[in-house]
DRENMAR-428592 format. One record per residue (C-alpha): residue in three letters; y negated, z, x negated. Coordinates in steps of 0.2 Angstrom, whole numbers, plus 5000, padded with zeros to 4 digits. Layout:
<nodes>
<node "ALA" <Y Z X>>
...
</nodes>
This chain:
<nodes>
<node "UNK" <5856 5649 4950>>
<node "UNK" <5864 5643 4967>>
<node "UNK" <5870 5654 4981>>
<node "UNK" <5888 5658 4983>>
<node "UNK" <5897 5648 4996>>
<node "UNK" <5895 5654 5014>>
<node "UNK" <5898 5648 5032>>
<node "UNK" <5883 5645 5043>>
<node "UNK" <5880 5647 5062>>
<node "UNK" <5865 5642 5072>>
<node "UNK" <5864 5654 5086>>
<node "UNK" <5857 5648 5103>>
<node "UNK" <5855 5665 5110>>
<node "UNK" <5854 5683 5105>>
<node "UNK" <5871 5686 5113>>
<node "UNK" <5878 5672 5102>>
<node "UNK" <5871 5679 5086>>
<node "UNK" <5878 5696 5090>>
<node "UNK" <5895 5689 5093>>
<node "UNK" <5895 5680 5077>>
<node "UNK" <5889 5696 5068>>
<node "UNK" <5903 5706 5076>>
<node "UNK" <5916 5694 5071>>
<node "UNK" <5912 5694 5052>>
<node "UNK" <5908 5710 5043>>
<node "UNK" <5901 5700 5029>>
<node "UNK" <5888 5691 5040>>
<node "UNK" <5869 5692 5038>>
<node "UNK" <5855 5686 5050>>
<node "UNK" <5843 5672 5044>>
<node "UNK" <5826 5672 5052>>
<node "UNK" <5811 5669 5040>>
<node "UNK" <5823 5670 5025>>
<node "UNK" <5809 5675 5013>>
<node "UNK" <5818 5690 5007>>
<node "UNK" <5836 5684 5010>>
<node "UNK" <5836 5667 5002>>
<node "UNK" <5830 5673 4984>>
<node "UNK" <5843 5686 4985>>
<node "UNK" <5856 5673 4989>>
<node "UNK" <5849 5662 4975>>
<node "UNK" <5851 5676 4962>>
<node "UNK" <5868 5681 4969>>
<node "UNK" <5861 5698 4973>>
<node "UNK" <5868 5695 4990>>
<node "UNK" <5884 5685 4994>>
<node "UNK" <5886 5685 5013>>
<node "UNK" <5901 5676 5020>>
<node "UNK" <5892 5670 5035>>
<node "UNK" <5873 5666 5039>>
<node "UNK" <5868 5668 5057>>
<node "UNK" <5852 5658 5059>>
<node "UNK" <5842 5664 5074>>
<node "UNK" <5828 5652 5072>>
<node "UNK" <5833 5642 5088>>
<node "UNK" <5834 5657 5099>>
<node "UNK" <5821 5655 5113>>
<node "UNK" <5808 5669 5116>>
<node "UNK" <5808 5678 5100>>
<node "UNK" <5792 5671 5092>>
<node "UNK" <5780 5679 5105>>
<node "UNK" <5767 5691 5100>>
<node "UNK" <5762 5702 5115>>
<node "UNK" <5746 5712 5114>>
<node "UNK" <5742 5725 5127>>
<node "UNK" <5731 5740 5127>>
<node "UNK" <5745 5751 5123>>
<node "UNK" <5751 5742 5108>>
<node "UNK" <5757 5726 5099>>
<node "UNK" <5774 5719 5102>>
<node "UNK" <5780 5707 5089>>
<node "UNK" <5795 5696 5092>>
<node "UNK" <5808 5693 5078>>
<node "UNK" <5803 5676 5074>>
<node "UNK" <5784 5679 5074>>
<node "UNK" <5778 5673 5057>>
<node "UNK" <5767 5685 5047>>
<node "UNK" <5753 5671 5048>>
<node "UNK" <5754 5671 5067>>
<node "UNK" <5752 5689 5069>>
<node "UNK" <5738 5690 5056>>
<node "UNK" <5728 5676 5065>>
<node "UNK" <5728 5685 5081>>
<node "UNK" <5711 5693 5086>>
<node "UNK" <5719 5703 5099>>
<node "UNK" <5731 5711 5086>>
<node "UNK" <5716 5715 5075>>
<node "UNK" <5707 5723 5090>>
<node "UNK" <5721 5733 5097>>
<node "UNK" <5729 5739 5081>>
<node "UNK" <5719 5734 5066>>
<node "UNK" <5730 5742 5053>>
<node "UNK" <5743 5728 5056>>
<node "UNK" <5731 5715 5051>>
<node "UNK" <5724 5724 5037>>
<node "UNK" <5741 5726 5029>>
<node "UNK" <5747 5709 5033>>
<node "UNK" <5733 5702 5023>>
<node "UNK" <5741 5709 5008>>
<node "UNK" <5758 5702 5011>>
<node "UNK" <5763 5690 4997>>
<node "UNK" <5754 5673 4998>>
<node "UNK" <5749 5661 5012>>
<node "UNK" <5765 5651 5010>>
<node "UNK" <5776 5666 5012>>
<node "UNK" <5766 5672 5027>>
<node "UNK" <5768 5655 5035>>
<node "UNK" <5787 5657 5035>>
<node "UNK" <5791 5675 5033>>
<node "UNK" <5793 5686 5049>>
<node "UNK" <5786 5703 5052>>
<node "UNK" <5801 5710 5060>>
<node "UNK" <5812 5703 5046>>
<node "UNK" <5802 5712 5033>>
<node "UNK" <5803 5728 5044>>
<node "UNK" <5822 5728 5044>>
<node "UNK" <5824 5722 5026>>
<node "UNK" <5819 5740 5022>>
<node "UNK" <5810 5736 5006>>
<node "UNK" <5800 5751 5001>>
<node "UNK" <5788 5740 4991>>
<node "UNK" <5784 5730 5007>>
<node "UNK" <5768 5733 5017>>
<node "UNK" <5774 5732 5035>>
<node "UNK" <5788 5746 5035>>
<node "UNK" <5776 5759 5030>>
<node "UNK" <5763 5753 5043>>
<node "UNK" <5777 5755 5057>>
<node "UNK" <5781 5773 5051>>
<node "UNK" <5763 5778 5050>>
<node "UNK" <5759 5772 5067>>
<node "UNK" <5775 5779 5075>>
<node "UNK" <5781 5762 5080>>
<node "UNK" <5799 5756 5084>>
<node "UNK" <5811 5742 5083>>
<node "UNK" <5821 5735 5098>>
<node "UNK" <5838 5729 5093>>
<node "UNK" <5853 5721 5102>>
<node "UNK" <5871 5723 5098>>
<node "UNK" <5888 5723 5105>>
<node "UNK" <5885 5740 5114>>
<node "UNK" <5869 5733 5122>>
<node "UNK" <5850 5736 5118>>
<node "UNK" <5842 5751 5110>>
<node "UNK" <5826 5756 5102>>
<node "UNK" <5825 5764 5085>>
<node "UNK" <5810 5774 5081>>
<node "UNK" <5802 5770 5064>>
<node "UNK" <5806 5788 5057>>
<node "UNK" <5825 5784 5060>>
<node "UNK" <5825 5767 5054>>
<node "UNK" <5824 5769 5035>>
<node "UNK" <5840 5777 5027>>
<node "UNK" <5838 5772 5009>>
<node "UNK" <5833 5758 4997>>
<node "UNK" <5835 5742 5007>>
<node "UNK" <5845 5752 5019>>
<node "UNK" <5841 5753 5038>>
<node "UNK" <5850 5761 5053>>
<node "UNK" <5854 5744 5061>>
<node "UNK" <5872 5742 5064>>
<node "UNK" <5881 5727 5057>>
<node "UNK" <5882 5718 5074>>
<node "UNK" <5864 5722 5079>>
<node "UNK" <5850 5709 5079>>
<node "UNK" <5832 5716 5078>>
<node "UNK" <5823 5707 5093>>
<node "UNK" <5805 5715 5092>>
<node "UNK" <5795 5728 5085>>
<node "UNK" <5781 5739 5093>>
<node "UNK" <5765 5745 5084>>
<node "UNK" <5756 5757 5095>>
<node "UNK" <5738 5754 5098>>
<node "UNK" <5724 5763 5089>>
<node "UNK" <5718 5778 5099>>
<node "UNK" <5700 5779 5104>>
<node "UNK" <5689 5786 5090>>
<node "UNK" <5703 5785 5077>>
<node "UNK" <5702 5775 5061>>
<node "UNK" <5713 5766 5049>>
<node "UNK" <5713 5759 5031>>
<node "UNK" <5725 5750 5019>>
<node "UNK" <5724 5747 5001>>
<node "UNK" <5736 5743 4987>>
<node "UNK" <5736 5739 4968>>
<node "UNK" <5746 5725 4961>>
<node "UNK" <5745 5716 4944>>
<node "UNK" <5741 5699 4952>>
<node "UNK" <5736 5695 4970>>
<node "UNK" <5752 5692 4980>>
<node "UNK" <5763 5702 4968>>
<node "UNK" <5773 5717 4975>>
<node "UNK" <5761 5732 4974>>
<node "UNK" <5764 5745 4960>>
<node "UNK" <5758 5757 4974>>
<node "UNK" <5750 5756 4990>>
<node "UNK" <5743 5767 5004>>
<node "UNK" <5739 5766 5022>>
<node "UNK" <5728 5780 5031>>
<node "UNK" <5727 5785 5049>>
<node "UNK" <5713 5797 5054>>
<node "UNK" <5712 5804 5072>>
<node "UNK" <5700 5818 5074>>
<node "UNK" <5705 5831 5062>>
<node "UNK" <5722 5824 5059>>
<node "UNK" <5725 5814 5043>>
<node "UNK" <5741 5805 5039>>
<node "UNK" <5744 5793 5024>>
<node "UNK" <5759 5782 5021>>
<node "UNK" <5764 5775 5004>>
<node "UNK" <5773 5760 4998>>
<node "UNK" <5780 5756 4981>>
<node "UNK" <5780 5775 4977>>
<node "UNK" <5796 5782 4983>>
<node "UNK" <5813 5773 4987>>
<node "UNK" <5809 5773 5006>>
<node "UNK" <5792 5770 5015>>
<node "UNK" <5785 5788 5016>>
<node "UNK" <5772 5796 5027>>
<node "UNK" <5763 5812 5022>>
<node "UNK" <5753 5824 5033>>
<node "UNK" <5737 5828 5024>>
<node "UNK" <5728 5837 5039>>
<node "UNK" <5717 5851 5033>>
<node "UNK" <5718 5846 5015>>
<node "UNK" <5701 5846 5006>>
<node "UNK" <5695 5829 5000>>
<node "UNK" <5696 5834 4982>>
<node "UNK" <5714 5840 4984>>
<node "UNK" <5721 5825 4994>>
<node "UNK" <5729 5816 4980>>
<node "UNK" <5738 5831 4973>>
<node "UNK" <5743 5837 4990>>
<node "UNK" <5751 5820 4993>>
<node "UNK" <5760 5820 4976>>
<node "UNK" <5768 5837 4980>>
<node "UNK" <5777 5829 4994>>
<node "UNK" <5781 5812 4985>>
<node "UNK" <5793 5807 4971>>
<node "UNK" <5785 5793 4962>>
<node "UNK" <5798 5782 4954>>
<node "UNK" <5800 5773 4937>>
<node "UNK" <5804 5754 4936>>
<node "UNK" <5799 5739 4926>>
<node "UNK" <5782 5737 4935>>
<node "UNK" <5775 5755 4932>>
<node "UNK" <5780 5772 4926>>
<node "UNK" <5781 5787 4938>>
<node "UNK" <5766 5794 4929>>
<node "UNK" <5755 5779 4932>>
<node "UNK" <5761 5778 4950>>
<node "UNK" <5756 5796 4952>>
<node "UNK" <5738 5792 4946>>
<node "UNK" <5738 5777 4958>>
<node "UNK" <5743 5789 4972>>
<node "UNK" <5728 5800 4968>>
<node "UNK" <5716 5786 4968>>
<node "UNK" <5722 5777 4983>>
<node "UNK" <5724 5792 4994>>
<node "UNK" <5706 5797 4992>>
<node "UNK" <5701 5779 4994>>
<node "UNK" <5710 5775 5010>>
<node "UNK" <5706 5792 5018>>
<node "UNK" <5688 5789 5015>>
<node "UNK" <5689 5771 5022>>
<node "UNK" <5699 5777 5037>>
<node "UNK" <5685 5790 5041>>
<node "UNK" <5672 5777 5040>>
<node "UNK" <5682 5766 5051>>
<node "UNK" <5684 5780 5064>>
<node "UNK" <5666 5783 5065>>
<node "UNK" <5662 5765 5067>>
<node "UNK" <5676 5764 5080>>
<node "UNK" <5669 5779 5089>>
<node "UNK" <5652 5771 5090>>
<node "UNK" <5659 5755 5097>>
<node "UNK" <5669 5764 5110>>
<node "UNK" <5653 5773 5116>>
<node "UNK" <5644 5756 5119>>
</nodes>
């Protein structure tokens, strides 16, 4: 199929993009386009205007400091994944990005675009939630920061206002002695996962985030739960869904398997991380 007709604006600044969005309630932002363009082609989305931000300067930066990783709105998945500094400061970002689709998609798709697309089957939204990250947006009312816990409202629904552009995302650094892990199960490499999990272990604290399980990326606190009860404790706070890819019953079993797997891996990573810090 071909997309429905739409107008097109190539913005030269964030302010110009915001103005174009504010002037048309049916407008959408185009960055990497790896989520939006297929929706257009299948006519699952029919915006009246596309606001292309690819020529806006300064949005492709990946800034790594000891406090965290800030990813600009036009930074491609591949650029973030290739950064040794990102891997050192917050390895969960790199672990998850390695599972995002295929190399061709990663070369064009943007990490921030994936975050605000709010697909519960995508890897990066659950990483942002698990790490307590945030997204910086600019709109007609100025700039504001949206915490990850406030970003996801429902399936493919974020709390960005219509006239706001996401300009960057912040992934906090891994604390000394903490550990992370990521794993997912898909029918084929590069397919959307039938279920996935990311773990963050920091001392006695254990938190696990899930993708492709519920209709929004969901984080569960499993602190104090015995190892042989982790999966059941997670399921008590999740609502696995049925779809064409997997039944709720099968997803529940994947949650059991993945939860035990990523928590064990995160603990091993924490031990190695602690030893490295001690050197």
